[in-house]
PyMOL Python script that loads the backbone (N, CA, C, O; Angstrom):
from pymol import cmd

cmd.read_pdbstr("""\
ATOM      1  N   MET A   1       0.857  -1.175   0.000  1.00  0.00           N
ATOM      2  CA  MET A   1       0.000   0.000   0.000  1.00  0.00           C
ATOM      3  C   MET A   1       0.900   1.234   0.000  1.00  0.00           C
ATOM      4  O   MET A   1       1.903   1.283   0.712  1.00  0.00           O
ATOM      5  N   GLN A   2       0.537   2.208  -0.790  1.00  0.00           N
ATOM      6  CA  GLN A   2       1.270   3.465  -0.836  1.00  0.00           C
ATOM      7  C   GLN A   2       0.373   4.588  -0.327  1.00  0.00           C
ATOM      8  O   GLN A   2      -0.802   4.673  -0.685  1.00  0.00           O
ATOM      9  N   LEU A   3       0.947   5.445   0.513  1.00  0.00           N
ATOM     10  CA  LEU A   3       0.234   6.606   1.036  1.00  0.00           C
ATOM     11  C   LEU A   3       1.046   7.849   0.716  1.00  0.00           C
ATOM     12  O   LEU A   3       2.276   7.827   0.761  1.00  0.00           O
ATOM     13  N   GLN A   4       0.365   8.913   0.399  1.00  0.00           N
ATOM     14  CA  GLN A   4       1.038  10.153   0.043  1.00  0.00           C
ATOM     15  C   GLN A   4       1.058  11.094   1.234  1.00  0.00           C
ATOM     16  O   GLN A   4       0.063  11.219   1.949  1.00  0.00           O
ATOM     17  N   ILE A   5       2.191  11.758   1.449  1.00  0.00           N
ATOM     18  CA  ILE A   5       2.290  12.786   2.479  1.00  0.00           C
ATOM     19  C   ILE A   5       1.687  14.054   1.904  1.00  0.00           C
ATOM     20  O   ILE A   5       2.077  14.516   0.832  1.00  0.00           O
ATOM     21  N   GLU A   6       0.727  14.612   2.637  1.00  0.00           N
ATOM     22  CA  GLU A   6       0.032  15.822   2.194  1.00  0.00           C
ATOM     23  C   GLU A   6       0.302  16.951   3.170  1.00  0.00           C
ATOM     24  O   GLU A   6       0.830  16.730   4.260  1.00  0.00           O
ATOM     25  N   SER A   7      -0.057  18.144   2.779  1.00  0.00           N
ATOM     26  CA  SER A   7       0.102  19.312   3.633  1.00  0.00           C
ATOM     27  C   SER A   7      -1.266  19.790   4.098  1.00  0.00           C
ATOM     28  O   SER A   7      -2.198  19.915   3.304  1.00  0.00           O
ATOM     29  N   GLN A   8      -1.372  20.056   5.396  1.00  0.00           N
ATOM     30  CA  GLN A   8      -2.599  20.620   5.962  1.00  0.00           C
ATOM     31  C   GLN A   8      -2.160  21.697   6.941  1.00  0.00           C
ATOM     32  O   GLN A   8      -1.568  21.409   7.981  1.00  0.00           O
ATOM     33  N   GLU A   9      -2.459  22.937   6.593  1.00  0.00           N
ATOM     34  CA  GLU A   9      -1.986  24.095   7.349  1.00  0.00           C
ATOM     35  C   GLU A   9      -0.470  24.014   7.431  1.00  0.00           C
ATOM     36  O   GLU A   9       0.188  24.022   6.391  1.00  0.00           O
ATOM     37  N   ASN A  10       0.116  23.936   8.631  1.00  0.00           N
ATOM     38  CA  ASN A  10       1.584  23.892   8.751  1.00  0.00           C
ATOM     39  C   ASN A  10       2.084  22.508   9.136  1.00  0.00           C
ATOM     40  O   ASN A  10       3.160  22.376   9.718  1.00  0.00           O
ATOM     41  N   GLU A  11       1.310  21.476   8.816  1.00  0.00           N
ATOM     42  CA  GLU A  11       1.689  20.126   9.195  1.00  0.00           C
ATOM     43  C   GLU A  11       1.693  19.200   7.986  1.00  0.00           C
ATOM     44  O   GLU A  11       0.990  19.428   7.002  1.00  0.00           O
ATOM     45  N   ALA A  12       2.498  18.159   8.084  1.00  0.00           N
ATOM     46  CA  ALA A  12       2.480  17.095   7.080  1.00  0.00           C
ATOM     47  C   ALA A  12       1.563  16.007   7.613  1.00  0.00           C
ATOM     48  O   ALA A  12       1.670  15.629   8.780  1.00  0.00           O
ATOM     49  N   VAL A  13       0.668  15.500   6.784  1.00  0.00           N
ATOM     50  CA  VAL A  13      -0.297  14.489   7.220  1.00  0.00           C
ATOM     51  C   VAL A  13      -0.292  13.300   6.270  1.00  0.00           C
ATOM     52  O   VAL A  13      -0.007  13.429   5.080  1.00  0.00           O
ATOM     53  N   ILE A  14      -0.614  12.146   6.827  1.00  0.00           N
ATOM     54  CA  ILE A  14      -0.817  10.932   6.050  1.00  0.00           C
ATOM     55  C   ILE A  14      -2.226  10.465   6.367  1.00  0.00           C
ATOM     56  O   ILE A  14      -2.565  10.277   7.535  1.00  0.00           O
ATOM     57  N   ARG A  15      -3.034  10.279   5.369  1.00  0.00           N
ATOM     58  CA  ARG A  15      -4.405   9.791   5.568  1.00  0.00           C
ATOM     59  C   ARG A  15      -4.391   8.270   5.588  1.00  0.00           C
ATOM     60  O   ARG A  15      -3.858   7.620   4.688  1.00  0.00           O
ATOM     61  N   LEU A  16      -4.989   7.724   6.633  1.00  0.00           N
ATOM     62  CA  LEU A  16      -5.055   6.270   6.751  1.00  0.00           C
ATOM     63  C   LEU A  16      -6.420   5.790   6.301  1.00  0.00           C
ATOM     64  O   LEU A  16      -7.435   6.258   6.818  1.00  0.00           O
ATOM     65  N   PRO A  17      -6.470   4.876   5.360  1.00  0.00           N
ATOM     66  CA  PRO A  17      -7.752   4.332   4.913  1.00  0.00           C
ATOM     67  C   PRO A  17      -8.466   3.615   6.063  1.00  0.00           C
ATOM     68  O   PRO A  17      -7.831   3.134   7.001  1.00  0.00           O
ATOM     69  N   ALA A  18      -9.782   3.554   5.970  1.00  0.00           N
ATOM     70  CA  ALA A  18     -10.596   2.903   7.003  1.00  0.00           C
ATOM     71  C   ALA A  18     -10.148   1.462   7.232  1.00  0.00           C
ATOM     72  O   ALA A  18     -10.169   0.985   8.367  1.00  0.00           O
ATOM     73  N   ALA A  19      -9.747   0.772   6.185  1.00  0.00           N
ATOM     74  CA  ALA A  19      -9.302  -0.621   6.323  1.00  0.00           C
ATOM     75  C   ALA A  19      -8.050  -0.723   7.191  1.00  0.00           C
ATOM     76  O   ALA A  19      -7.901  -1.683   7.948  1.00  0.00           O
ATOM     77  N   VAL A  20      -7.161   0.244   7.092  1.00  0.00           N
ATOM     78  CA  VAL A  20      -5.944   0.248   7.914  1.00  0.00           C
ATOM     79  C   VAL A  20      -6.321   0.492   9.374  1.00  0.00           C
ATOM     80  O   VAL A  20      -5.819  -0.187  10.270  1.00  0.00           O
ATOM     81  N   LEU A  21      -7.201   1.457   9.610  1.00  0.00           N
ATOM     82  CA  LEU A  21      -7.654   1.718  10.971  1.00  0.00           C
ATOM     83  C   LEU A  21      -8.317   0.480  11.567  1.00  0.00           C
ATOM     84  O   LEU A  21      -8.112   0.161  12.738  1.00  0.00           O
ATOM     85  N   GLU A  22      -9.102  -0.204  10.765  1.00  0.00           N
ATOM     86  CA  GLU A  22      -9.777  -1.417  11.238  1.00  0.00           C
ATOM     87  C   GLU A  22      -8.759  -2.490  11.624  1.00  0.00           C
ATOM     88  O   GLU A  22      -8.920  -3.153  12.649  1.00  0.00           O
ATOM     89  N   GLN A  23      -7.725  -2.664  10.824  1.00  0.00           N
ATOM     90  CA  GLN A  23      -6.695  -3.655  11.136  1.00  0.00           C
ATOM     91  C   GLN A  23      -5.932  -3.286  12.408  1.00  0.00           C
ATOM     92  O   GLN A  23      -5.510  -4.165  13.159  1.00  0.00           O
ATOM     93  N   LEU A  24      -5.755  -1.976  12.648  1.00  0.00           N
ATOM     94  CA  LEU A  24      -5.092  -1.526  13.868  1.00  0.00           C
ATOM     95  C   LEU A  24      -6.022  -1.615  15.081  1.00  0.00           C
ATOM     96  O   LEU A  24      -5.569  -1.551  16.224  1.00  0.00           O
ATOM     97  N   GLY A  25      -7.307  -1.761  14.827  1.00  0.00           N
ATOM     98  CA  GLY A  25      -8.272  -1.705  15.915  1.00  0.00           C
ATOM     99  C   GLY A  25      -8.419  -0.290  16.430  1.00  0.00           C
ATOM    100  O   GLY A  25      -8.720  -0.082  17.605  1.00  0.00           O
ATOM    101  N   ALA A  26      -8.209   0.684  15.560  1.00  0.00           N
ATOM    102  CA  ALA A  26      -8.226   2.092  15.940  1.00  0.00           C
ATOM    103  C   ALA A  26      -9.338   2.821  15.204  1.00  0.00           C
ATOM    104  O   ALA A  26      -9.890   2.319  14.225  1.00  0.00           O
ATOM    105  N   GLY A  27      -9.651   3.994  15.684  1.00  0.00           N
ATOM    106  CA  GLY A  27     -10.660   4.823  15.054  1.00  0.00           C
ATOM    107  C   GLY A  27     -10.318   6.292  15.220  1.00  0.00           C
ATOM    108  O   GLY A  27      -9.303   6.640  15.824  1.00  0.00           O
ATOM    109  N   ILE A  28     -11.157   7.136  14.689  1.00  0.00           N
ATOM    110  CA  ILE A  28     -10.950   8.573  14.772  1.00  0.00           C
ATOM    111  C   ILE A  28     -10.873   8.981  16.245  1.00  0.00           C
ATOM    112  O   ILE A  28     -11.728   8.601  17.045  1.00  0.00           O
ATOM    113  N   GLY A  29      -9.861   9.745  16.592  1.00  0.00           N
ATOM    114  CA  GLY A  29      -9.691  10.216  17.962  1.00  0.00           C
ATOM    115  C   GLY A  29      -8.812   9.329  18.826  1.00  0.00           C
ATOM    116  O   GLY A  29      -8.382   9.753  19.899  1.00  0.00           O
ATOM    117  N   ASP A  30      -8.530   8.092  18.381  1.00  0.00           N
ATOM    118  CA  ASP A  30      -7.651   7.211  19.154  1.00  0.00           C
ATOM    119  C   ASP A  30      -6.211   7.705  19.055  1.00  0.00           C
ATOM    120  O   ASP A  30      -5.847   8.422  18.123  1.00  0.00           O
ATOM    121  N   MET A  31      -5.409   7.312  20.024  1.00  0.00           N
ATOM    122  CA  MET A  31      -3.995   7.661  20.036  1.00  0.00           C
ATOM    123  C   MET A  31      -3.186   6.503  19.460  1.00  0.00           C
ATOM    124  O   MET A  31      -3.463   5.338  19.746  1.00  0.00           O
ATOM    125  N   LEU A  32      -2.190   6.831  18.650  1.00  0.00           N
ATOM    126  CA  LEU A  32      -1.298   5.831  18.066  1.00  0.00           C
ATOM    127  C   LEU A  32       0.118   6.071  18.559  1.00  0.00           C
ATOM    128  O   LEU A  32       0.536   7.210  18.764  1.00  0.00           O
ATOM    129  N   HIS A  33       0.845   4.981  18.746  1.00  0.00           N
ATOM    130  CA  HIS A  33       2.268   5.054  19.065  1.00  0.00           C
ATOM    131  C   HIS A  33       3.022   4.918  17.746  1.00  0.00           C
ATOM    132  O   HIS A  33       2.761   3.999  16.969  1.00  0.00           O
ATOM    133  N   VAL A  34       3.950   5.828  17.497  1.00  0.00           N
ATOM    134  CA  VAL A  34       4.756   5.792  16.283  1.00  0.00           C
ATOM    135  C   VAL A  34       6.187   5.449  16.683  1.00  0.00           C
ATOM    136  O   VAL A  34       6.791   6.122  17.518  1.00  0.00           O
ATOM    137  N   GLN A  35       6.711   4.406  16.082  1.00  0.00           N
ATOM    138  CA  GLN A  35       8.087   4.011  16.334  1.00  0.00           C
ATOM    139  C   GLN A  35       8.851   4.098  15.021  1.00  0.00           C
ATOM    140  O   GLN A  35       8.424   3.549  14.005  1.00  0.00           O
ATOM    141  N   ILE A  36       9.967   4.781  15.049  1.00  0.00           N
ATOM    142  CA  ILE A  36      10.815   4.893  13.864  1.00  0.00           C
ATOM    143  C   ILE A  36      11.836   3.765  13.925  1.00  0.00           C
ATOM    144  O   ILE A  36      12.565   3.619  14.907  1.00  0.00           O
ATOM    145  N   THR A  37      11.874   2.977  12.868  1.00  0.00           N
ATOM    146  CA  THR A  37      12.809   1.857  12.788  1.00  0.00           C
ATOM    147  C   THR A  37      13.722   2.043  11.583  1.00  0.00           C
ATOM    148  O   THR A  37      13.565   2.990  10.812  1.00  0.00           O
ATOM    149  N   SER A  38      14.653   1.152  11.434  1.00  0.00           N
ATOM    150  CA  SER A  38      15.555   1.232  10.272  1.00  0.00           C
ATOM    151  C   SER A  38      14.808   0.985   8.971  1.00  0.00           C
ATOM    152  O   SER A  38      15.286   1.349   7.897  1.00  0.00           O
ATOM    153  N   ARG A  39      13.618   0.357   9.065  1.00  0.00           N
ATOM    154  CA  ARG A  39      12.833   0.055   7.869  1.00  0.00           C
ATOM    155  C   ARG A  39      11.724   1.071   7.623  1.00  0.00           C
ATOM    156  O   ARG A  39      11.060   1.010   6.588  1.00  0.00           O
ATOM    157  N   GLY A  40      11.507   2.002   8.546  1.00  0.00           N
ATOM    158  CA  GLY A  40      10.449   2.991   8.360  1.00  0.00           C
ATOM    159  C   GLY A  40       9.708   3.245   9.656  1.00  0.00           C
ATOM    160  O   GLY A  40      10.311   3.308  10.727  1.00  0.00           O
ATOM    161  N   LEU A  41       8.399   3.392   9.554  1.00  0.00           N
ATOM    162  CA  LEU A  41       7.550   3.674  10.708  1.00  0.00           C
ATOM    163  C   LEU A  41       6.737   2.448  11.085  1.00  0.00           C
ATOM    164  O   LEU A  41       6.327   1.666  10.227  1.00  0.00           O
ATOM    165  N   THR A  42       6.513   2.294  12.375  1.00  0.00           N
ATOM    166  CA  THR A  42       5.603   1.287  12.876  1.00  0.00           C
ATOM    167  C   THR A  42       4.531   2.003  13.676  1.00  0.00           C
ATOM    168  O   THR A  42       4.845   2.799  14.561  1.00  0.00           O
ATOM    169  N   LEU A  43       3.260   1.727  13.373  1.00  0.00           N
ATOM    170  CA  LEU A  43       2.136   2.317  14.102  1.00  0.00           C
ATOM    171  C   LEU A  43       1.457   1.243  14.931  1.00  0.00           C
ATOM    172  O   LEU A  43       1.233   0.128  14.460  1.00  0.00           O
ATOM    173  N   SER A  44       1.134   1.584  16.158  1.00  0.00           N
ATOM    174  CA  SER A  44       0.340   0.680  16.989  1.00  0.00           C
ATOM    175  C   SER A  44      -0.625   1.518  17.822  1.00  0.00           C
ATOM    176  O   SER A  44      -0.318   2.645  18.208  1.00  0.00           O
ATOM    177  N   ARG A  45      -1.790   0.947  18.089  1.00  0.00           N
ATOM    178  CA  ARG A  45      -2.818   1.651  18.844  1.00  0.00           C
ATOM    179  C   ARG A  45      -2.467   1.624  20.319  1.00  0.00           C
ATOM    180  O   ARG A  45      -2.085   0.586  20.858  1.00  0.00           O
ATOM    181  N   LEU A  46      -2.598   2.776  20.969  1.00  0.00           N
ATOM    182  CA  LEU A  46      -2.424   2.852  22.411  1.00  0.00           C
ATOM    183  C   LEU A  46      -3.755   2.542  23.075  1.00  0.00           C
ATOM    184  O   LEU A  46      -4.807   2.905  22.549  1.00  0.00           O
ATOM    185  N   PRO A  47      -3.726   1.878  24.218  1.00  0.00           N
ATOM    186  CA  PRO A  47      -4.995   1.639  24.912  1.00  0.00           C
ATOM    187  C   PRO A  47      -5.581   2.970  25.369  1.00  0.00           C
ATOM    188  O   PRO A  47      -4.837   3.888  25.712  1.00  0.00           O
ATOM    189  N   PRO A  48      -6.894   3.082  25.376  1.00  0.00           N
ATOM    190  CA  PRO A  48      -7.502   4.343  25.802  1.00  0.00           C
ATOM    191  C   PRO A  48      -7.204   4.611  27.269  1.00  0.00           C
ATOM    192  O   PRO A  48      -7.126   3.685  28.076  1.00  0.00           O
ATOM    193  N   LYS A  49      -7.037   5.886  27.607  1.00  0.00           N
ATOM    194  CA  LYS A  49      -6.816   6.267  28.999  1.00  0.00           C
ATOM    195  C   LYS A  49      -8.126   6.114  29.754  1.00  0.00           C
ATOM    196  O   LYS A  49      -9.191   6.464  29.246  1.00  0.00           O
ATOM    197  N   PRO A  50      -8.039   5.589  30.973  1.00  0.00           N
ATOM    198  CA  PRO A  50      -9.277   5.450  31.745  1.00  0.00           C
ATOM    199  C   PRO A  50      -9.818   6.819  32.162  1.00  0.00           C
ATOM    200  O   PRO A  50      -9.054   7.758  32.387  1.00  0.00           O
ATOM    201  N   HIS A  51     -11.112   6.915  32.258  1.00  0.00           N
ATOM    202  CA  HIS A  51     -11.764   8.130  32.711  1.00  0.00           C
ATOM    203  C   HIS A  51     -12.412   7.826  34.051  1.00  0.00           C
ATOM    204  O   HIS A  51     -13.152   6.852  34.192  1.00  0.00           O
ATOM    205  N   TYR A  52     -12.126   8.665  35.023  1.00  0.00           N
ATOM    206  CA  TYR A  52     -12.661   8.473  36.358  1.00  0.00           C
ATOM    207  C   TYR A  52     -13.590   9.616  36.727  1.00  0.00           C
ATOM    208  O   TYR A  52     -13.413  10.754  36.292  1.00  0.00           O
ATOM    209  N   THR A  53     -14.573   9.288  37.531  1.00  0.00           N
ATOM    210  CA  THR A  53     -15.419  10.337  38.091  1.00  0.00           C
ATOM    211  C   THR A  53     -14.718  10.887  39.323  1.00  0.00           C
ATOM    212  O   THR A  53     -13.804  10.260  39.858  1.00  0.00           O
ATOM    213  N   LEU A  54     -15.146  12.048  39.766  1.00  0.00           N
ATOM    214  CA  LEU A  54     -14.582  12.640  40.966  1.00  0.00           C
ATOM    215  C   LEU A  54     -14.782  11.708  42.160  1.00  0.00           C
ATOM    216  O   LEU A  54     -13.891  11.569  42.998  1.00  0.00           O
ATOM    217  N   GLU A  55     -15.935  11.078  42.237  1.00  0.00           N
ATOM    218  CA  GLU A  55     -16.219  10.168  43.347  1.00  0.00           C
ATOM    219  C   GLU A  55     -15.245   8.989  43.353  1.00  0.00           C
ATOM    220  O   GLU A  55     -14.785   8.570  44.414  1.00  0.00           O
ATOM    221  N   GLU A  56     -14.933   8.458  42.176  1.00  0.00           N
ATOM    222  CA  GLU A  56     -13.990   7.347  42.096  1.00  0.00           C
ATOM    223  C   GLU A  56     -12.599   7.764  42.548  1.00  0.00           C
ATOM    224  O   GLU A  56     -11.918   7.016  43.250  1.00  0.00           O
ATOM    225  N   LEU A  57     -12.178   8.953  42.147  1.00  0.00           N
ATOM    226  CA  LEU A  57     -10.856   9.440  42.547  1.00  0.00           C
ATOM    227  C   LEU A  57     -10.799   9.691  44.048  1.00  0.00           C
ATOM    228  O   LEU A  57      -9.817   9.335  44.699  1.00  0.00           O
ATOM    229  N   LEU A  58     -11.839  10.296  44.599  1.00  0.00           N
ATOM    230  CA  LEU A  58     -11.860  10.578  46.038  1.00  0.00           C
ATOM    231  C   LEU A  58     -11.882   9.280  46.844  1.00  0.00           C
ATOM    232  O   LEU A  58     -11.284   9.210  47.918  1.00  0.00           O
ATOM    233  N   ALA A  59     -12.562   8.256  46.339  1.00  0.00           N
ATOM    234  CA  ALA A  59     -12.619   6.982  47.054  1.00  0.00           C
ATOM    235  C   ALA A  59     -11.235   6.325  47.138  1.00  0.00           C
ATOM    236  O   ALA A  59     -10.993   5.532  48.048  1.00  0.00           O
ATOM    237  N   GLN A  60     -10.336   6.635  46.219  1.00  0.00           N
ATOM    238  CA  GLN A  60      -8.995   6.066  46.213  1.00  0.00           C
ATOM    239  C   GLN A  60      -8.009   6.890  47.030  1.00  0.00           C
ATOM    240  O   GLN A  60      -6.892   6.441  47.289  1.00  0.00           O
ATOM    241  N   ALA A  61      -8.411   8.087  47.437  1.00  0.00           N
ATOM    242  CA  ALA A  61      -7.514   8.988  48.144  1.00  0.00           C
ATOM    243  C   ALA A  61      -7.242   8.479  49.563  1.00  0.00           C
ATOM    244  O   ALA A  61      -8.157   7.999  50.232  1.00  0.00           O
ATOM    245  N   PRO A  62      -5.995   8.580  50.027  1.00  0.00           N
ATOM    246  CA  PRO A  62      -5.703   8.194  51.413  1.00  0.00           C
ATOM    247  C   PRO A  62      -6.547   9.004  52.381  1.00  0.00           C
ATOM    248  O   PRO A  62      -6.728  10.209  52.205  1.00  0.00           O
ATOM    249  N   GLY A  63      -7.056   8.342  53.392  1.00  0.00           N
ATOM    250  CA  GLY A  63      -7.878   9.025  54.394  1.00  0.00           C
ATOM    251  C   GLY A  63      -9.352   8.994  54.093  1.00  0.00           C
ATOM    252  O   GLY A  63     -10.159   9.388  54.935  1.00  0.00           O
ATOM    253  N   SER A  64      -9.732   8.531  52.905  1.00  0.00           N
ATOM    254  CA  SER A  64     -11.154   8.452  52.594  1.00  0.00           C
ATOM    255  C   SER A  64     -11.738   7.200  53.248  1.00  0.00           C
ATOM    256  O   SER A  64     -11.025   6.209  53.408  1.00  0.00           O
ATOM    257  N   PRO A  65     -13.017   7.221  53.630  1.00  0.00           N
ATOM    258  CA  PRO A  65     -13.611   6.038  54.257  1.00  0.00           C
ATOM    259  C   PRO A  65     -13.527   4.791  53.387  1.00  0.00           C
ATOM    260  O   PRO A  65     -13.341   3.690  53.903  1.00  0.00           O
ATOM    261  N   GLU A  66     -13.663   4.951  52.067  1.00  0.00           N
ATOM    262  CA  GLU A  66     -13.626   3.804  51.167  1.00  0.00           C
ATOM    263  C   GLU A  66     -12.236   3.222  51.043  1.00  0.00           C
ATOM    264  O   GLU A  66     -12.084   2.030  50.777  1.00  0.00           O
ATOM    265  N   HIS A  67     -11.197   4.065  51.237  1.00  0.00           N
ATOM    266  CA  HIS A  67      -9.805   3.636  51.053  1.00  0.00           C
ATOM    267  C   HIS A  67      -9.312   2.824  52.251  1.00  0.00           C
ATOM    268  O   HIS A  67      -8.371   2.041  52.113  1.00  0.00           O
ATOM    269  N   SER A  68      -9.923   2.993  53.413  1.00  0.00           N
ATOM    270  CA  SER A  68      -9.472   2.323  54.646  1.00  0.00           C
ATOM    271  C   SER A  68      -9.731   0.849  54.610  1.00  0.00           C
ATOM    272  O   SER A  68      -9.412   0.142  55.566  1.00  0.00           O
TER     273      SER A  68
END
""", "prot")
cmd.dss("prot")
cmd.show_as("cartoon", "prot")
cmd.util.cbc("prot")
cmd.orient("prot")
């Protein structure tokens, strides 16, 4: 597969076809890890960061009744 480097504002971009995103298990808005190797680039999907509610964070705080 060949992809062209394009210009968007002041950045260089590569558009990934939907099939490539599907193979990576990634979608719009996901974070990718880029590794530069002697053969080129390697892309891998990063796991999504967990989202916590304030109550969940406070329950984990030292001194909270739930943490004891």
